[in-house]
Backbone bond lengths (Angstrom), bond angles and torsions (degrees), N, CA, C in turn:
res aa  C-N    CA-C-N  psi(-1)  N-CA   C-N-CA  omega(-1)  CA-C   N-CA-C  phi
1 M - - - 1.458 - - 1.510 109.40 -
2 E 1.274 119.60 92.66 1.454 122.65 -178.35 1.523 110.59 -84.99
3 N 1.357 114.58 121.90 1.460 121.51 172.22 1.529 113.14 54.45
4 K 1.294 116.92 39.14 1.455 120.72 178.38 1.524 109.80 -89.11
5 K 1.339 117.93 130.49 1.452 121.47 179.96 1.520 109.55 -89.54
6 V 1.337 114.89 131.86 1.451 120.27 178.91 1.514 108.25 -132.50
7 N 1.322 117.18 159.00 1.456 118.07 -177.83 1.514 112.06 -94.79
8 E 1.317 115.42 172.97 1.459 121.45 -173.04 1.513 112.08 -62.22
9 N 1.314 117.24 -31.51 1.456 120.35 -175.65 1.528 112.17 -70.26
10 T 1.336 117.01 -28.32 1.464 119.73 -174.78 1.521 112.61 -104.42
11 E 1.319 119.11 -16.54 1.466 119.66 -175.66 1.527 109.56 -145.34
12 K 1.319 116.92 69.04 1.458 121.06 179.96 1.521 109.05 -97.40
13 L 1.307 116.74 124.00 1.455 120.64 -176.90 1.529 110.57 -73.56
14 P 1.336 117.95 135.51 1.464 120.50 179.57 1.521 111.59 -75.92
15 V 1.315 115.49 169.58 1.465 121.15 176.97 1.528 108.59 -79.76
16 L 1.331 115.81 138.56 1.467 120.53 -178.42 1.530 110.16 -88.34
17 N 1.322 116.08 122.83 1.464 122.14 174.48 1.525 108.16 -132.89
18 F 1.321 117.11 133.22 1.463 119.70 176.86 1.526 108.96 -151.76
19 N 1.327 114.78 143.07 1.467 121.18 -177.97 1.517 113.14 -105.40
20 K 1.319 115.75 -19.05 1.463 120.41 -179.76 1.518 110.37 -131.51
21 Q 1.321 114.78 155.78 1.460 120.78 170.59 1.522 107.99 -115.52
22 Y 1.333 115.22 146.12 1.455 121.44 -176.23 1.524 110.01 -122.73
23 M 1.341 115.94 140.54 1.453 121.26 -177.92 1.523 109.70 -135.38
24 N 1.328 115.95 134.12 1.462 121.19 178.74 1.528 109.17 -71.22
25 N 1.325 115.69 126.91 1.463 120.73 -175.13 1.527 112.06 -115.36
26 T 1.326 117.57 22.31 1.463 120.09 -177.36 1.527 111.29 -85.48
27 K 1.300 114.78 155.69 1.470 120.11 175.08 1.521 110.35 -64.11
28 I 1.322 116.48 -33.30 1.470 119.85 179.58 1.526 110.46 -61.61
29 S 1.330 117.28 -44.92 1.468 119.83 -179.23 1.519 111.01 -63.94
30 R 1.335 116.75 -38.79 1.471 119.84 179.31 1.519 111.02 -64.87
31 I 1.311 116.97 -44.00 1.465 120.36 -178.60 1.530 110.68 -67.14
32 L 1.324 117.13 -39.77 1.467 120.24 179.67 1.525 111.35 -57.74
33 S 1.342 117.03 -37.05 1.464 120.07 -173.45 1.520 113.83 -98.05
34 T 1.333 118.31 -2.29 1.471 119.44 -178.45 1.525 113.74 -121.89
35 K 1.312 117.78 -22.53 1.455 120.58 -178.17 1.535 110.43 -91.82
36 P 1.318 117.64 154.53 1.474 120.71 -178.66 1.526 112.23 -75.45
37 I 1.335 115.97 74.50 1.457 121.66 178.99 1.520 107.38 -96.30
38 L 1.315 116.55 97.30 1.452 121.33 -177.49 1.522 110.37 -94.08
39 L 1.315 115.99 136.11 1.454 121.23 -177.19 1.515 112.06 -110.04
40 D 1.348 116.37 21.21 1.465 119.00 -179.62 1.521 112.08 -67.82
41 E 1.330 116.31 -20.61 1.462 120.45 176.88 1.528 111.04 -107.27
42 T 1.304 116.00 20.73 1.463 127.42 171.34 1.530 115.37 74.94
43 Y 1.357 120.79 -18.53 1.459 118.52 -169.60 1.523 111.53 -144.15
44 A 1.325 115.50 138.21 1.464 121.09 174.78 1.525 108.35 -141.22
45 Q 1.328 115.58 139.33 1.464 120.74 178.90 1.530 108.20 -121.75
46 L 1.341 116.28 128.18 1.456 122.18 -175.30 1.517 110.05 -118.52
47 R 1.297 114.87 140.26 1.461 122.07 173.69 1.531 105.86 -112.59
48 I 1.322 117.02 106.15 1.458 121.50 -171.87 1.524 109.44 -108.72
49 E 1.320 115.42 113.76 1.462 121.71 179.09 1.521 109.09 -85.95
50 I 1.320 116.61 110.28 1.459 120.98 177.61 1.523 109.55 -72.64
51 N 1.307 116.76 -41.19 1.474 123.39 169.71 1.526 106.71 -156.46
52 D 1.338 117.42 -168.10 1.463 119.32 -175.68 1.531 113.16 -70.91
53 K 1.342 117.14 -7.22 1.462 120.29 -179.24 1.534 113.00 -115.42
54 I 1.320 116.56 -13.42 1.465 119.72 -174.51 1.521 110.54 -121.42
55 I 1.315 115.57 126.83 1.465 121.72 176.60 1.525 108.20 -130.20
56 N 1.316 116.03 125.62 1.463 121.35 174.29 1.521 109.45 -105.31
57 L 1.310 116.31 142.89 1.461 122.11 176.81 1.521 108.44 -106.21
58 V 1.320 116.16 121.96 1.457 121.06 -175.09 1.529 109.45 -122.74
59 D 1.317 115.77 123.15 1.462 121.85 175.30 1.522 108.95 -106.33
60 V 1.317 115.40 134.94 1.464 121.35 177.78 1.522 107.82 -130.22
61 W 1.336 117.04 130.06 1.463 119.65 178.94 1.519 109.36 -151.85
62 R 1.294 115.56 159.33 1.465 120.16 179.23 1.524 110.14 -110.66
63 D 1.313 114.74 159.14 1.463 119.45 176.08 1.525 110.08 -61.95
64 E 1.309 115.89 145.48 1.459 119.77 178.36 1.532 110.69 -70.61
65 N 1.325 114.32 154.17 1.472 121.97 177.30 1.521 113.26 60.12
66 I 1.348 116.02 27.88 1.457 122.10 177.03 1.523 109.00 -116.50
67 T 1.318 116.76 130.81 1.457 121.13 176.11 1.521 108.78 -98.56
68 L 1.334 116.55 120.44 1.455 121.44 -179.11 1.524 110.56 -90.14
69 S 1.343 116.44 152.70 1.461 120.41 176.94 1.525 110.52 -63.52
70 R 1.337 115.86 -33.78 1.469 123.01 172.63 1.510 107.62 -144.18
71 D 1.333 116.44 153.72 1.456 120.53 -177.31 1.524 112.80 -96.27
72 D 1.328 116.82 15.96 1.454 119.95 177.66 1.521 109.42 -132.84
73 I 1.329 116.12 169.58 1.456 122.85 177.67 1.520 106.75 -106.62
74 T 1.320 117.51 123.03 1.454 122.63 -171.10 1.530 111.54 -105.73
75 P 1.353 117.12 165.80 1.470 119.28 172.42 1.529 112.54 -57.03
76 F 1.328 117.44 -32.53 1.467 120.54 176.77 1.524 110.40 -64.90
77 D 1.329 117.19 -41.69 1.467 120.78 177.27 1.526 110.69 -59.90
78 L 1.327 116.31 -42.57 1.464 120.10 179.65 1.523 110.42 -63.97
79 A 1.337 117.07 -39.92 1.466 120.50 177.62 1.525 110.53 -63.65
80 V 1.324 117.30 -39.29 1.473 121.30 176.77 1.531 109.84 -62.67
81 M 1.331 117.44 -41.56 1.461 120.50 177.98 1.525 110.88 -63.64
82 D 1.334 117.21 -42.25 1.463 120.59 177.16 1.529 110.93 -60.59
83 A 1.334 115.99 -42.90 1.466 120.11 179.86 1.524 110.99 -64.86
84 A 1.333 116.60 -41.51 1.468 120.54 178.40 1.532 110.24 -62.69
85 Y 1.326 116.94 -42.73 1.465 121.04 178.86 1.528 110.92 -64.48
86 T 1.338 116.69 -38.44 1.465 120.83 177.04 1.521 110.57 -59.31
87 I 1.324 116.49 -43.18 1.467 120.77 178.98 1.527 110.26 -64.78
88 M 1.333 117.03 -41.22 1.470 120.55 177.17 1.529 110.44 -60.16
89 C 1.336 116.07 -41.30 1.467 120.55 -178.64 1.524 111.98 -68.65
90 S 1.334 117.23 -19.95 1.467 120.47 176.87 1.525 111.28 -79.69
91 G 1.331 116.04 -4.52 1.451 120.68 177.30 1.508 114.86 103.36
92 K 1.326 117.64 -1.06 1.462 121.33 -179.34 1.527 109.53 -89.50
93 M 1.300 115.94 135.71 1.469 120.97 177.32 1.523 110.49 -113.65
94 I 1.313 115.56 29.68 1.456 122.51 173.42 1.526 106.96 -146.93
95 L 1.325 117.61 142.58 1.458 122.38 -175.60 1.521 109.83 -125.77
96 T 1.327 115.77 157.33 1.456 121.58 168.06 1.524 108.29 -135.65
97 A 1.324 116.36 157.66 1.466 120.27 176.97 1.520 110.43 -63.74
98 E 1.332 116.42 -33.31 1.470 120.47 179.11 1.527 110.54 -63.76
99 W 1.324 116.81 -42.70 1.456 120.11 177.16 1.525 110.87 -63.24
100 I 1.318 115.82 -45.77 1.461 119.50 -178.40 1.522 110.52 -61.28
101 A 1.335 117.79 -38.34 1.462 120.89 177.85 1.524 110.98 -59.63
102 K 1.323 116.78 -41.52 1.463 120.41 -179.14 1.524 111.84 -70.39
103 V 1.331 115.89 -36.73 1.466 119.16 176.92 1.528 110.24 -67.96
104 L 1.321 117.09 -41.73 1.466 120.65 179.67 1.519 111.48 -57.18
105 S 1.314 117.01 -45.47 1.464 120.96 -177.21 1.519 112.34 -82.52
106 G 1.345 116.77 -25.67 1.456 120.05 -175.56 1.516 113.14 80.37
107 N 1.328 116.27 5.98 1.460 121.10 -178.07 1.529 109.58 -113.76
108 P 1.343 118.78 99.33 1.471 121.21 -177.40 1.526 113.45 -61.68
109 K 1.326 117.86 -21.49 1.467 121.64 -177.81 1.528 112.16 -97.45
110 Q 1.309 116.86 9.17 1.454 120.49 -177.31 1.527 111.81 -62.04
111 K 1.337 115.19 138.07 1.458 120.55 172.57 1.529 107.64 -83.48
112 I 1.310 115.82 121.18 1.466 120.50 -171.51 1.518 109.62 -101.23
113 T 1.316 116.40 128.22 1.458 121.34 -179.75 1.526 110.83 -82.74
114 K 1.319 115.47 157.66 1.466 120.52 176.65 1.525 110.61 -62.36
115 K 1.346 116.24 -35.02 1.462 120.36 -179.80 1.523 110.78 -62.86
116 K 1.345 116.51 -42.50 1.464 119.93 -179.87 1.528 111.18 -66.95
117 I 1.329 115.95 -41.72 1.465 119.75 178.61 1.523 110.36 -61.23
118 E 1.329 116.65 -41.97 1.455 120.25 -179.41 1.529 110.86 -64.76
119 A 1.341 117.12 -40.34 1.468 120.47 178.35 1.520 111.02 -62.40
120 I 1.317 117.00 -40.80 1.464 121.13 179.84 1.526 110.52 -68.38
121 R 1.320 116.95 -42.06 1.463 119.82 178.77 1.521 111.74 -63.88
122 Q 1.326 117.07 -38.99 1.464 120.00 176.48 1.520 110.60 -61.95
123 S 1.340 116.46 -41.82 1.459 120.32 177.98 1.520 110.82 -63.80
124 I 1.331 117.03 -47.27 1.470 120.64 179.31 1.519 110.60 -58.71
125 D 1.343 116.85 -47.92 1.460 119.99 -177.59 1.523 111.85 -63.94
126 K 1.324 117.72 -30.66 1.460 120.18 174.80 1.531 110.49 -70.40
127 L 1.331 116.82 -47.61 1.463 121.42 -175.81 1.527 111.75 -67.41
128 R 1.332 117.63 -23.47 1.467 121.62 178.26 1.526 112.06 -69.81
129 Y 1.331 117.24 -17.04 1.467 120.55 -175.50 1.528 113.21 -114.88
130 I 1.330 117.34 7.59 1.467 120.77 178.51 1.526 109.16 -108.61
131 H 1.314 115.85 121.97 1.461 122.26 178.72 1.530 110.31 -88.70
132 I 1.328 114.56 152.84 1.464 120.17 170.08 1.528 108.65 -138.71
133 Q 1.318 115.24 137.92 1.464 121.49 171.98 1.526 107.43 -126.02
134 I 1.323 116.09 124.55 1.466 122.16 -179.41 1.514 108.65 -111.54
135 D 1.317 116.44 110.23 1.465 121.54 174.97 1.527 106.95 -91.35
136 C 1.328 115.53 98.07 1.468 121.12 -176.45 1.530 111.18 -108.82
137 S 1.324 116.31 25.99 1.467 120.58 -179.04 1.526 111.31 -58.60
138 N 1.330 116.43 -43.18 1.466 120.84 -179.65 1.522 111.00 -61.94
139 E 1.325 116.74 -43.22 1.465 120.64 -179.57 1.520 111.70 -66.90
140 F 1.332 116.75 -42.39 1.456 119.80 -177.48 1.523 111.82 -68.08
141 N 1.313 117.19 -27.15 1.464 120.09 177.50 1.525 112.42 -83.41
142 Y 1.329 116.18 -4.93 1.467 120.52 178.17 1.521 111.56 -104.33
143 R 1.337 117.42 -36.94 1.458 121.58 -176.72 1.525 110.95 -65.76
144 K 1.339 116.51 142.77 1.455 121.50 -176.30 1.523 112.89 -61.13
145 D 1.355 116.72 -39.49 1.468 118.77 -174.55 1.522 113.71 -78.64
146 T 1.336 118.05 -11.80 1.472 120.28 179.45 1.530 112.67 -126.87
147 K 1.311 118.24 1.94 1.459 122.08 -176.20 1.529 111.28 -60.19
148 N 1.330 114.45 132.93 1.469 123.03 177.38 1.536 113.47 63.09
149 K 1.309 117.50 13.15 1.466 120.77 177.38 1.521 111.65 -99.80
150 I 1.338 116.19 -29.99 1.462 121.02 -176.46 1.523 108.64 -133.69
151 S 1.312 117.88 123.31 1.464 120.45 -178.44 1.523 112.40 -88.93
152 D 1.327 116.20 -28.71 1.463 119.97 -177.33 1.525 107.99 -146.83
153 F 1.325 116.96 120.43 1.459 118.58 -175.99 1.515 110.50 -143.62
154 K 1.344 115.27 131.72 1.460 121.24 178.53 1.522 109.51 -138.49
155 Y 1.328 115.06 140.17 1.463 121.32 170.88 1.526 107.67 -105.93
156 E 1.320 116.19 139.44 1.467 118.56 178.76 1.522 110.39 -147.52
157 S 1.323 116.57 137.35 1.464 122.66 173.37 1.522 107.49 -172.97
158 Y 1.326 116.96 178.85 1.457 119.55 164.42 1.529 107.75 -70.23
159 L 1.337 117.10 158.70 1.466 119.01 176.38 1.521 110.10 -58.68
160 L 1.333 117.14 -39.35 1.468 121.83 169.18 1.529 107.71 -129.48
161 P 1.327 117.83 101.12 1.466 120.77 -179.26 1.534 110.14 -78.67
162 L 1.310 116.43 89.27 1.455 121.89 -174.65 1.519 111.25 -128.73
163 D 1.324 116.08 145.54 1.454 122.67 166.97 1.529 106.84 -89.35
164 K 1.311 118.40 -176.43 1.462 120.91 -179.82 1.522 109.74 -147.66
165 I 1.337 115.49 131.76 1.457 120.72 176.71 1.527 108.72 -136.23
166 T 1.328 114.99 161.27 1.461 120.91 171.77 1.521 107.68 -117.62
167 A 1.318 117.06 118.71 1.458 122.10 179.79 1.523 109.18 -102.47
168 V 1.334 116.78 128.11 1.460 121.93 177.45 1.523 108.35 -116.63
169 Y 1.326 116.49 114.69 1.452 120.31 -179.03 1.522 110.99 -74.80
170 Q 1.330 116.68 129.48 1.455 120.76 179.77 1.528 111.91 -67.49
171 S 1.326 116.85 -31.00 1.459 120.46 -174.95 1.518 113.01 -65.61
172 N 1.329 116.79 -37.20 1.472 118.58 -176.83 1.527 113.80 -133.29
173 G 1.315 117.40 0.85 1.455 120.70 178.34 1.514 114.00 73.45
174 K 1.326 117.14 8.52 1.468 120.60 -177.57 1.523 110.28 -73.00
175 E 1.319 115.91 134.90 1.461 121.64 -179.85 1.521 110.03 -100.92
176 I 1.314 115.88 130.23 1.463 122.14 178.21 1.531 108.77 -123.73
177 I 1.317 116.36 127.50 1.468 120.83 172.43 1.520 107.38 -89.76
178 A 1.309 116.43 125.16 1.461 121.05 -178.19 1.519 110.05 -128.39
179 Y 1.343 115.00 158.49 1.462 121.03 -174.35 1.534 109.56 -129.43
180 P 1.327 118.28 96.21 1.462 120.23 174.69 1.537 110.71 -62.32
181 V 1.323 115.92 139.68 1.463 121.69 -179.07 1.521 109.35 -82.66
182 L 1.327 116.22 125.08 1.462 121.22 178.61 1.525 111.49 -85.56
183 S 1.335 116.62 -37.40 1.463 121.13 177.73 1.526 108.28 -165.34
184 K 1.304 115.60 165.78 1.462 119.39 176.31 1.532 108.45 -72.20
185 P 1.345 118.28 135.61 1.474 120.11 -176.71 1.529 112.61 -60.77
186 A 1.330 115.39 141.80 1.467 121.47 -178.86 1.519 112.02 -57.85
187 L 1.332 117.14 -40.12 1.461 120.79 -178.50 1.523 111.41 -60.06
188 Y 1.319 117.18 -31.56 1.466 121.74 -178.90 1.524 111.72 -88.23
189 R 1.328 118.00 -31.09 1.464 119.44 172.96 1.529 109.73 -63.89
190 Y 1.335 115.45 -40.50 1.462 119.94 176.36 1.529 110.39 -62.47
191 A 1.329 117.12 -46.72 1.465 121.50 -178.31 1.524 111.38 -62.35
192 E 1.329 116.90 -38.29 1.467 120.30 177.31 1.527 110.74 -61.69
193 T 1.325 116.12 -43.68 1.463 120.68 -176.54 1.518 111.86 -62.43
194 I 1.339 117.34 -38.01 1.468 120.19 -178.17 1.534 111.30 -98.16
195 H 1.332 116.55 13.72 1.472 122.96 174.19 1.532 112.17 58.40
196 Q 1.325 115.61 46.30 1.461 119.89 179.21 1.530 111.40 -124.68
197 I 1.321 114.36 48.14 1.461 122.49 168.52 1.525 106.69 -111.48
198 V 1.332 116.89 120.86 1.461 121.70 175.90 1.522 108.15 -86.37
199 D 1.339 117.35 132.02 1.465 119.57 174.21 1.525 109.41 -123.79
200 V 1.327 115.18 141.14 1.457 121.80 -179.64 1.527 108.89 -137.17
201 P 1.338 118.35 152.41 1.465 119.74 173.62 1.516 110.63 -56.84
202 A 1.322 116.72 135.15 1.462 120.95 -174.04 1.516 113.05 -59.08
203 D 1.337 117.37 -32.88 1.467 119.38 -175.18 1.530 112.57 -69.17
204 L 1.323 118.08 -15.77 1.469 119.75 179.15 1.526 111.22 -66.10
205 L 1.320 117.38 -24.13 1.460 119.94 -179.06 1.529 112.89 -87.97
206 D 1.321 116.99 -6.30 1.464 119.85 179.07 1.527 108.87 -84.53
207 T 1.314 115.55 96.37 1.471 121.73 -176.63 1.532 111.21 -118.55
208 H 1.329 117.11 22.55 1.465 118.77 -172.51 1.528 113.09 -64.91
209 E 1.335 117.15 -19.72 1.462 119.34 176.73 1.527 111.87 -78.84
210 E 1.319 116.99 -14.83 1.466 121.29 -179.19 1.525 111.60 -93.56
211 Y 1.327 117.23 -40.69 1.463 121.22 -177.81 1.524 110.01 -162.99
212 R 1.328 115.13 166.47 1.459 120.99 -178.97 1.517 110.39 -78.00
213 D 1.332 116.43 139.64 1.462 121.56 -176.64 1.525 111.55 -84.46
214 T 1.321 116.44 73.71 1.461 120.42 170.03 1.525 108.10 -74.45
215 D 1.326 117.54 165.27 1.463 120.36 177.46 1.519 110.84 -57.45
216 E 1.337 116.53 -40.61 1.461 120.33 -179.92 1.517 111.39 -65.21
217 A 1.334 116.60 -45.60 1.465 120.33 -179.54 1.521 111.21 -62.73
218 I 1.333 117.01 -38.05 1.460 120.79 179.86 1.527 110.89 -62.11
219 L 1.339 117.39 -44.95 1.466 120.02 -179.58 1.521 111.07 -65.49
220 I 1.332 116.81 -38.67 1.467 120.42 -179.83 1.524 110.33 -65.74
221 K 1.331 116.61 -48.63 1.472 117.82 -176.58 1.530 111.32 -67.84
222 R 1.334 117.52 -34.68 1.457 118.60 178.03 1.531 110.28 -65.72
223 Y 1.334 116.95 -37.11 1.468 120.11 176.06 1.521 109.91 -62.37
224 V 1.338 116.48 -46.77 1.472 121.24 -177.80 1.524 110.45 -62.44
225 I 1.326 117.57 -47.83 1.461 121.13 -177.05 1.525 110.98 -65.91
226 K 1.304 117.39 -38.48 1.467 120.88 176.58 1.527 110.29 -63.83
227 R 1.318 116.73 -42.99 1.463 120.25 179.74 1.530 111.14 -65.88
228 V 1.329 117.21 -40.87 1.463 120.26 177.20 1.528 110.16 -62.00
229 A 1.327 117.18 -41.35 1.468 120.90 178.48 1.524 110.67 -60.87
230 Q 1.337 117.15 -37.70 1.464 120.91 177.17 1.521 110.55 -65.61
231 I 1.320 116.20 -40.69 1.466 120.91 -176.77 1.531 111.40 -67.29
232 V 1.328 116.95 -46.11 1.470 120.10 -173.19 1.524 112.90 -81.54
233 S 1.346 117.42 -15.73 1.465 119.26 177.16 1.517 109.80 -82.87
234 N 1.295 116.08 165.74 1.462 121.36 -178.95 1.527 110.03 -87.01
235 N 1.327 115.83 72.34 1.470 118.01 -178.32 1.532 112.35 -120.40
236 K 1.334 115.66 18.92 1.470 122.08 171.61 1.527 113.81 62.49
237 L 1.343 116.33 32.58 1.460 118.67 174.14 1.525 109.50 -68.98
238 N 1.318 116.17 144.12 1.459 120.92 179.91 1.518 112.58 -91.84
239 S 1.316 117.78 0.51 1.459 120.78 -175.76 1.521 110.48 -138.10
240 N 1.314 115.20 144.32 1.466 120.91 174.67 1.521 110.15 -106.88
241 K 1.332 116.76 25.83 1.458 121.07 -174.43 1.536 112.77 -104.66
242 I 1.315 114.81 142.74 1.455 122.01 162.86 1.520 105.25 -101.81
243 S 1.315 116.44 108.95 1.466 121.49 -172.88 1.519 111.20 -104.09
244 F 1.318 115.46 141.50 1.457 119.91 173.94 1.528 110.66 -74.00
245 L 1.329 115.57 -39.39 1.468 119.48 -177.08 1.523 109.92 -159.45
246 W 1.331 116.00 128.45 1.456 120.68 173.81 1.518 108.34 -150.93
247 Y 1.317 115.50 162.83 1.466 119.80 -176.37 1.524 109.78 -107.63
248 D 1.322 116.10 122.14 1.454 123.27 179.06 1.530 108.11 -89.93
249 R 1.311 115.95 104.90 1.474 119.99 -176.91 1.529 111.88 -69.91
250 E 1.325 116.89 -32.32 1.469 119.10 178.90 1.524 111.12 -66.33
251 E 1.330 116.42 -40.80 1.465 121.11 -179.11 1.526 112.51 -90.49
252 N 1.359 115.70 -11.95 1.460 121.27 -178.14 1.531 111.40 57.45
253 E 1.343 114.84 50.35 1.454 119.64 -178.70 1.525 110.48 -155.98
254 E 1.339 114.93 159.36 1.455 120.61 174.35 1.514 109.60 -78.79
255 R 1.332 115.81 140.60 1.456 122.12 178.77 1.521 108.73 -130.27
256 G 1.314 115.19 174.21 1.454 120.64 178.82 1.516 112.05 112.54
257 L 1.315 115.52 178.47 1.460 121.53 -175.57 1.519 112.50 -58.91
258 F 1.325 117.63 -44.62 1.470 119.74 -175.81 1.529 112.24 -58.80
259 P 1.342 118.40 -59.52 1.473 117.58 -177.70 1.526 113.46 -66.97
260 E 1.340 117.66 -30.97 1.456 119.34 -175.45 1.530 112.46 -78.34
261 L 1.336 116.69 -16.31 1.461 119.92 174.51 1.527 111.89 -109.42
262 G 1.331 116.20 7.97 1.455 120.01 172.07 1.517 116.07 87.65
263 Y 1.332 118.01 15.78 1.468 120.49 177.91 1.525 110.18 -85.56
264 I 1.331 115.93 141.23 1.465 121.65 178.11 1.534 108.43 -120.08
265 P 1.332 117.98 101.01 1.464 120.59 -178.50 1.522 112.54 -64.00
266 D 1.321 116.14 146.86 1.467 121.80 173.04 1.522 108.19 -149.40
267 N 1.307 117.03 -167.86 1.467 121.13 -175.65 1.527 113.43 -102.60
268 T 1.326 117.06 16.27 1.453 119.73 -176.97 1.530 111.52 -83.90
269 R 1.336 114.91 159.46 1.457 119.80 175.80 1.529 110.19 -64.23
270 S 1.328 116.11 -35.95 1.457 120.06 179.32 1.524 111.17 -58.81
271 W 1.344 116.40 -42.58 1.462 119.01 179.28 1.527 110.79 -68.67
272 R 1.318 118.32 -38.56 1.466 120.48 178.84 1.527 110.46 -60.89
273 N 1.331 116.29 -40.58 1.465 119.70 177.20 1.526 111.40 -67.01
274 K 1.340 115.71 -39.64 1.466 120.44 178.90 1.532 110.38 -64.74
275 K 1.315 116.86 -43.77 1.464 120.88 179.82 1.522 110.65 -61.64
276 Q 1.326 116.81 -39.48 1.462 121.00 177.86 1.529 111.06 -62.72
277 K 1.322 115.67 -40.37 1.463 120.68 178.73 1.525 110.67 -66.19
278 I 1.337 116.94 -43.42 1.466 121.19 177.97 1.519 110.29 -60.25
279 N 1.326 115.92 -46.89 1.457 120.90 -179.24 1.526 111.21 -59.00
280 K 1.336 116.07 -39.58 1.463 120.01 -179.97 1.520 111.37 -63.06
281 I 1.334 117.19 -42.36 1.468 120.47 179.65 1.519 110.68 -66.84
282 V 1.343 117.14 -41.49 1.466 121.12 177.93 1.527 109.86 -59.99
283 K 1.321 116.07 -47.28 1.468 121.15 -177.09 1.530 111.24 -64.28
284 M 1.326 117.49 -42.89 1.466 120.24 179.84 1.522 111.63 -69.19
285 T 1.333 117.36 -32.67 1.463 120.31 175.45 1.522 110.35 -65.12
286 L 1.317 116.44 -43.94 1.461 120.54 178.40 1.529 111.08 -64.73
287 K 1.313 117.09 -37.43 1.469 120.82 176.17 1.523 110.10 -61.20
288 S 1.333 116.73 -43.32 1.458 121.01 178.46 1.526 110.75 -62.31
289 L 1.333 117.30 -41.52 1.466 121.20 178.56 1.524 110.98 -64.69
290 K 1.315 116.65 -37.77 1.475 120.46 177.53 1.524 110.17 -66.82
291 D 1.328 117.02 -44.75 1.463 120.67 -179.64 1.520 112.02 -61.70
292 K 1.337 116.74 -30.60 1.458 121.45 -179.26 1.524 112.74 -90.16
293 G 1.336 116.78 1.35 1.457 121.14 176.37 1.506 115.33 80.78
294 A 1.343 117.34 12.29 1.462 119.82 -179.71 1.523 111.60 -75.72
295 I 1.325 117.35 -29.04 1.465 122.63 174.67 1.527 108.10 -134.12
296 K 1.326 115.30 160.12 1.461 120.04 -179.71 1.520 110.70 -81.02
297 S 1.327 117.01 -46.33 1.459 121.67 179.73 1.523 109.27 -166.18
298 F 1.326 115.61 176.29 1.455 121.10 176.62 1.525 107.94 -153.03
299 E 1.319 115.36 157.90 1.465 119.77 176.58 1.519 109.10 -149.89
300 E 1.297 115.80 147.93 1.462 120.32 179.94 1.522 110.27 -73.27
301 Y 1.314 116.89 151.36 1.466 120.26 170.09 1.520 107.89 -128.70
302 R 1.322 114.39 150.65 1.456 120.45 -173.25 1.524 111.04 -115.42
303 E 1.296 115.24 172.88 1.457 121.37 179.68 1.519 110.48 -54.88
304 N 1.327 116.49 136.68 1.469 123.71 -177.93 1.525 112.07 65.43
305 D 1.346 116.83 18.20 1.465 122.84 178.69 1.529 113.41 58.36
306 T 1.300 116.38 26.67 1.452 120.62 177.66 1.529 110.38 -89.57
307 K 1.321 117.27 160.15 1.464 122.27 174.37 1.522 110.97 -100.43
308 N 1.311 115.92 7.02 1.457 121.49 -179.70 1.533 109.61 -68.92
309 P 1.341 118.49 118.44 1.475 120.64 -178.08 1.524 113.75 -64.45
310 A 1.324 116.71 -9.77 1.466 119.27 177.32 1.525 111.38 -73.72
311 F 1.332 117.03 -18.89 1.460 121.84 179.19 1.533 109.33 -91.91
312 P 1.329 117.24 146.02 1.465 119.55 -177.08 1.524 112.93 -70.50
313 I 1.342 115.60 148.90 1.459 121.42 174.65 1.528 108.91 -70.34
314 M 1.310 116.29 127.96 1.469 121.21 -178.09 1.525 113.09 -104.46
315 G 1.346 115.76 -9.23 1.462 118.86 -179.47 1.513 110.27 155.62
316 Y 1.350 115.06 -157.46 1.472 120.44 -176.48 1.531 110.35 -137.20
317 K 1.338 115.07 143.65 1.450 121.62 172.23 1.523 108.03 -93.88
318 I 1.331 115.84 136.88 1.457 122.04 -177.13 1.521 109.31 -107.89
319 F 1.325 115.87 132.65 1.468 121.37 178.10 1.533 108.42 -120.08
320 Y 1.330 116.01 136.51 1.444 120.50 -174.91 1.522 108.83 -150.03
321 G 1.305 117.46 176.20 1.445 121.99 -179.47 1.528 111.05 85.10
322 L 1.323 115.08 -165.91 1.472 121.11 -176.43 1.522 110.96 -72.57
């Protein structure tokens, strides 16, 4: 139903309530939002090595004759997908950009600007027209819980399978654009099957007393909170660090907050100021998590693991438990 006007009696949006936030923790989601996957030619095929024994084949394409706001999938798009999935998990099968804005920030009382709503709507409208097919047959035949049970398995849907309506309330004439959910996104059905959905208490994302929820701050804090959730859960991580930048020799690629959120370090004063701002948001987010009892403490670590202030801060060590 595209742009159909309905009255308050037939299409009244429910109140949004949620206790947890959910984030996709798959390698596929990370690669989609960090690698240069351009859809200007409508189609991209990815070969994603989960490890030396597992390879997933992922096809991504857009509908023909559709002009996208951008031809790539960004960390912001992934955050919008996580927020949409969180709303679905709360039991709602209809979404609005206003709801997604509140989920993104974690602040239900946030005053939402028209600019932010427009950015979210552009992201939603882009994700509604991008298909994904995940051929995870190889992975399912390797994993213990699905081994020898499925010989051929693929998930397919739009990145956000949503319809679109315009609701106009008779009582006040207010127009609301809403997006009924057609199905659960394939990327999240896949993540559920392999147990790679991170969930955190919703209040951990409410940091409005620490800093203003700009789009940049929201992406940074969501990265930090997701990483902390990985560290404190029993997922056999070998590191308790939130790193700004490190080199993964197994994957032969740069990892960490900077590359995964699209930052490109250089030697300019502008970058030094930007890095300082990023560090401040990371530190205040960790302080908020400590105050709420999610972690015991944290401390910065520097290049070469030295405490010498002459060396740059490379990230933070997280301490938790008794």
